[in-house]
C-alpha positions as CSV (number, residue, x, y, z in Angstrom):
1,X,-55.5,9.5,-4.3
2,X,-56.3,9.2,-0.7
3,X,-53.8,11.5,0.5
4,X,-54.0,13.6,-1.9
5,X,-56.8,14.6,-2.4
6,X,-57.4,14.7,1.6
7,X,-54.5,17.0,1.5
8,X,-55.6,19.3,-0.7
9,X,-59.2,19.5,0.9
10,X,-57.3,20.0,4.4
11,X,-55.9,23.1,2.5
12,X,-59.2,23.9,1.5
13,X,-61.0,24.1,4.8
14,X,-58.3,25.6,6.4
15,X,-56.0,29.1,7.6
16,X,-52.8,26.9,8.5
17,X,-50.6,28.7,6.4
18,X,-48.4,26.6,3.8
19,X,-44.8,25.8,3.6
20,X,-42.3,23.0,3.3
21,X,-43.5,21.5,0.6
22,X,-41.0,20.7,-1.5
23,X,-38.7,19.5,1.4
24,X,-42.1,17.1,1.4
25,X,-41.7,15.5,-1.4
26,X,-38.4,15.1,-1.5
27,X,-38.5,13.3,1.8
28,X,-41.1,11.1,0.2
29,X,-38.8,10.0,-3.0
30,X,-36.1,9.3,-0.1
31,X,-38.4,7.1,2.1
32,X,-39.4,5.2,-1.4
33,X,-36.4,4.6,-2.9
34,X,-35.1,3.6,0.4
35,X,-38.0,0.8,1.0
36,X,-37.6,0.3,-3.0
37,X,-33.9,-1.1,-1.6
38,X,-33.5,-2.5,1.1
39,X,-37.3,-4.3,0.9
40,X,-39.4,-4.8,4.1
41,X,-37.8,-3.7,7.9
42,X,-40.0,-6.6,9.9
43,X,-40.4,-9.7,7.7
44,X,-44.2,-10.6,8.8
45,X,-44.9,-14.2,10.0
46,X,-48.3,-15.5,10.0
47,X,-50.7,-13.2,12.5
48,X,-48.6,-12.6,15.8
49,X,-46.3,-10.1,16.9
50,X,-43.5,-10.3,13.7
51,X,-46.9,-8.9,11.9
52,X,-48.1,-6.4,14.0
53,X,-44.4,-5.2,13.7
54,X,-44.5,-5.7,10.1
55,X,-47.8,-3.0,9.9
56,X,-46.3,-1.1,12.6
57,X,-42.4,-0.2,10.7
58,X,-43.5,-1.3,7.1
59,X,-46.9,-0.6,6.8
60,X,-48.7,1.9,9.1
61,X,-47.1,4.2,11.8
62,X,-43.0,5.1,11.1
63,X,-44.4,6.0,7.3
64,X,-46.2,8.6,9.3
65,X,-43.8,9.2,12.1
66,X,-40.7,10.0,10.4
67,X,-42.5,12.8,7.8
68,X,-43.4,14.6,11.7
69,X,-39.9,13.8,13.5
70,X,-38.3,15.9,10.6
71,X,-40.3,18.2,9.9
72,X,-40.4,18.6,13.6
73,X,-36.4,18.7,13.0
74,X,-35.8,21.0,10.1
75,X,-39.0,23.4,12.3
76,X,-35.4,23.6,15.0
77,X,-33.0,24.2,12.5
78,X,-34.4,27.0,10.6
79,X,-34.9,25.6,7.8
80,X,-39.0,25.5,7.6
81,X,-40.9,28.7,9.4
82,X,-42.6,27.8,13.2
83,X,-45.6,28.2,11.7
84,X,-45.4,25.0,8.7
85,X,-48.1,22.4,9.1
86,X,-46.6,19.5,10.1
87,X,-50.1,17.4,8.9
88,X,-50.1,19.2,5.4
89,X,-46.1,18.2,5.4
90,X,-46.4,15.0,6.3
91,X,-49.6,13.5,4.3
92,X,-47.7,15.4,1.2
93,X,-44.6,13.3,1.9
94,X,-47.0,10.3,1.8
95,X,-48.5,11.0,-1.2
96,X,-44.6,9.4,-3.1
97,X,-45.4,6.5,-0.7
98,X,-49.1,5.6,-1.5
99,X,-48.3,6.1,-5.3
100,X,-45.5,3.3,-5.6
101,X,-47.7,0.9,-3.0
102,X,-50.4,1.2,-5.5
103,X,-47.9,0.7,-9.0
104,X,-46.1,-2.0,-6.7
105,X,-46.7,-5.5,-7.6
106,X,-45.5,-7.3,-4.6
107,X,-48.2,-5.3,-2.1
108,X,-51.0,-6.6,-0.9
109,X,-54.9,-5.9,-2.7
110,X,-56.7,-6.5,-0.3
111,X,-59.7,-3.9,1.4
112,X,-57.0,-3.7,4.6
113,X,-54.8,-2.1,2.9
114,X,-56.3,-0.9,-0.2
115,X,-58.8,1.2,1.5
116,X,-57.2,1.2,5.3
117,X,-53.9,2.2,5.1
118,X,-54.1,5.4,3.4
119,X,-57.5,6.5,6.5
120,X,-54.5,5.3,8.5
121,X,-52.4,7.1,7.4
122,X,-54.6,9.9,7.4
123,X,-55.7,9.8,10.7
124,X,-52.1,9.3,12.2
125,X,-51.1,12.7,9.7
126,X,-53.4,15.0,11.0
127,X,-54.6,13.3,14.7
128,X,-50.5,13.2,15.8
129,X,-50.0,17.1,14.6
130,X,-53.3,17.9,16.1
131,X,-51.6,17.0,19.8
132,X,-48.2,18.7,18.8
133,X,-50.1,22.1,17.8
134,X,-51.9,22.1,20.7
135,X,-48.9,21.6,22.9
136,X,-47.4,24.6,21.4
137,X,-50.2,26.6,21.6
138,X,-50.5,25.9,25.8
139,X,-47.4,24.1,26.8
140,X,-49.0,23.2,30.3
141,X,-48.8,19.7,31.9
142,X,-51.9,19.7,32.1
143,X,-51.5,20.1,28.0
144,X,-48.7,18.8,27.1
145,X,-49.3,15.1,29.0
146,X,-52.2,14.0,27.6
147,X,-51.1,15.1,24.8
148,X,-47.5,13.8,25.1
149,X,-49.7,10.3,26.1
150,X,-52.5,10.3,22.6
151,X,-49.1,11.2,20.1
152,X,-47.5,7.9,21.4
153,X,-51.5,5.8,21.9
154,X,-52.2,6.7,18.3
155,X,-49.7,4.6,16.1
156,X,-50.1,1.8,17.7
157,X,-53.7,1.8,17.6
158,X,-53.6,2.6,14.3
159,X,-51.2,-0.2,13.4
160,X,-53.5,-3.2,15.6
161,X,-55.8,-1.7,13.6
162,X,-54.8,-2.5,10.8
163,X,-53.4,-6.2,12.7
164,X,-56.7,-6.7,13.3
165,X,-58.5,-5.8,9.9
166,X,-55.2,-8.2,8.3
167,X,-56.6,-10.6,10.5
168,X,-59.9,-11.2,9.5
169,X,-61.0,-9.0,13.2
170,X,-62.9,-7.2,11.2
171,X,-64.7,-5.2,13.8
172,X,-63.1,-4.9,16.9
173,X,-60.2,-3.4,13.8
174,X,-62.7,-1.3,12.4
175,X,-63.9,0.1,15.8
176,X,-60.4,0.1,16.7
177,X,-59.6,2.3,13.1
178,X,-62.3,4.6,14.2
179,X,-61.3,5.3,17.5
180,X,-58.2,6.3,15.1
181,X,-59.7,8.9,13.1
182,X,-62.0,11.2,15.7
183,X,-58.0,13.0,16.8
184,X,-57.5,13.9,13.2
185,X,-62.1,14.8,12.6
186,X,-62.0,16.9,15.6
187,X,-59.1,19.0,13.4
188,X,-60.3,19.0,10.6
189,X,-63.6,20.8,12.0
190,X,-61.8,23.0,14.1
191,X,-59.3,23.7,11.3
192,X,-62.7,24.6,9.1
193,X,-64.7,27.4,12.0
194,X,-61.4,28.7,12.4
195,X,-60.7,29.5,8.8
196,X,-64.3,30.2,8.8
197,X,-63.8,33.1,11.2
198,X,-60.8,34.0,10.0
199,X,-63.0,34.8,6.7
200,X,-64.8,36.4,8.7
201,X,-63.0,38.7,10.5
202,X,-61.4,40.1,7.0
């Protein structure tokens, strides 16, 4: 429910045009079917590096990266309009997967899965989309380089935060989670301010 509620919340405070919702839901359903029949891409083994890989590929980061990449490709192919919101597309794509994980009996019922995963999904979707938008708006090297580094870092930070929480390193994992959501929070605040200014100008 968190992902869907955050999607509607973000739409209510954003002046960005929507679009591509049917494509996003279709992609989300395809990912669910694929995961259902193939199982995990990286089987977890204890609390070591293989567990981190499992978190990155199957739980935390890859489910967010795929919709972002597909959205980019659909925009380049002119299937979606240029002003399509990457974050909205990704959040809506994650809704079927979140529902599947919620009802799947094989999914763990631990706190880090039920609480941290949707928050980390949201942080990556909104944060990475914010940096993509920044690069498109200001295509200068001094913006592109740090933004690109942040785009690479966010999935790694999210996966590491989940791994630490899963490994019962609660304090470190929580601090890393808080660091990971900062770009998303800033993005939502900026969208809210922009929407207010847009309504005033109207």
